[in-house]
N, C-alpha and C positions, 0 to 999 in steps of 0.2 A: 498775616496781612499787615502791610505797612501803612501807617497814617502819619502825616506831618500836620501839626497844628500849633497854634500859638500856645505858649505855656500859660497856665492859670494858677491862681493862688493855691488851689488844692494840690498842685504838682510840686510845690516848694519842698516838702520833706524828701521826695524822691530825687528831685533836681539836686538838692544839697548832698544827698548820699552819693549820687553819681559824680558830682564835682570833686568830692574829696577822696575818691578811689585813687590808688597809686597810678600816676601817669608818667613815671620816670623810667627810662630804659625801654626794653621790649615788653609790651604790656598786654598783649593778647593772652587771655587766661580763661579757658573754658570752664575752670572749676569755680569761678565766682558765681554766686547764686543769682539766678534769673528766674522770676522777676526780682529786682533789687528791693530789699526791705527799705521802707522809708527811714530816714534819719530820725533819731529820737528828739531832735531839736530843729528849729528852722535856721536858715543861714544867719550868722551874726551880722550886725550892722557894718562890721569891717568889710563885708562882702555885700555892699548895698545894692549892687546890680542884681544879685540873686535873692536878696531879702525883699526887694520891691521891684520886680521886673517891669511892672506897669510904668512906674515913674522913670526908671533908668533906661528902658528900651522903648516901649510903645509911645510914651508921652514925648519922646525925643525923635520921633519919626524913624524908629528902629523896630526891632522885634526880637523876641526870644522864642525859639521853636523847640518843640519836643518831637521826637520820632517814637511812635508807639508801634511795637511789634506784637501782634496778637493781643492788643489791649494793655500792654505794659511798656512803660518808658524805657527805651533802649539807647537813646541818643539825644543830644541837645546841641544847640548852637544859636548864636544871636549876632545881630549887628546893630550899630548905632552910628549916627553921623560922626565923622572925625572932627575934632576941635580945630577950627580955623581953616578948614579946606572944604569949600562948598560942594564939590562933586565927589567926595570920598567918604566911604564908611569904614569903620573898624569892625572886623570880625572877632567875636569874643566867645569864650566859654564853649568851644566845640569839644564835646566829649562823646565817646561811644562806649557802651558797657563792655568791659573786657571780654566777656564770654560771647559777645555778638560782633566782634570786630572782624573785618575782612569779608563782610557779606554785602557791602554797598551802603550801609547806613550813613557813614561819614560823607560819602559822595552825594547821597540824597539830600542830606542837610545842607551841605555847601551849595549844591545846585539851586535849591530853593532859596537860600539866603541871597545868592548872587542874582537870581532872577527877580526876587522881590525888591532888592536894592535898585536894580536897573529900572524896574517899573516905576519906582519913586524918583527917578531922574539922576541917580548916582552913576558915575562912570568908572570909579575905582574902588576896589576892595583891598584893604590892607589888613595884615594880621601879624602876630608875632608868635614864635614858639621858642624852644631852647635846645641847645646842643645835647642836653641830657634827655631829650625826647626824640630819639632817632626815628621811631615809627611815625611820629607826627611830621617830622621834617620830610621823610620820604613820601608820606601821603600828600602833603601840600605840593611838593614837586610833581607828583604823579598827576595832579589835576590842573597843572599849569602855573602854579605860583613860582616866582623866582625870588631869590634872595637879593635884597638891596642894601643890607648893612647888618652889622653886629654891634652889640654893646656888652661890655663886661664891667664889673665893679669888684674891688678887692674883697668885699664880703660875700660875693657869690662864688659857688663852686661850679658854675655853669655859665654859658654865654647866651645872651638873648639874641635871637635871630629874627630880623625883620624881612 
């Protein structure tokens, strides 16, 4: 059974474990343990949005959701208002457990995020991914997102895709 709900502070160790799983290249991997064991530490302050989702998402008119599959966190994603653009949100931290990819969890998270943003009066959802994440690029294209630009820097070995 699939349940989508706001993330809570008790979810943080599993959210952090999910967020640091490899997400470069082709990443569906049925051998990754599910349910995912909680991380031994909470997200560091360098990842303040995951260390304190209440402050960085909910208090800013956004949200961080988790998707539970049979009572275990299997996916996550969030949005928050974009800086300087009144009707736009930024989609962030979309992750699906590698052993549970390609069964509709990413689509369920994205649909809920887009719906909740629309209900709050936002008209645009923007996100970024990278060229070293071909599965993510294909997923976002498959649900209607289109590329509007790219950015690269000398210190990166990948290109950011907007």
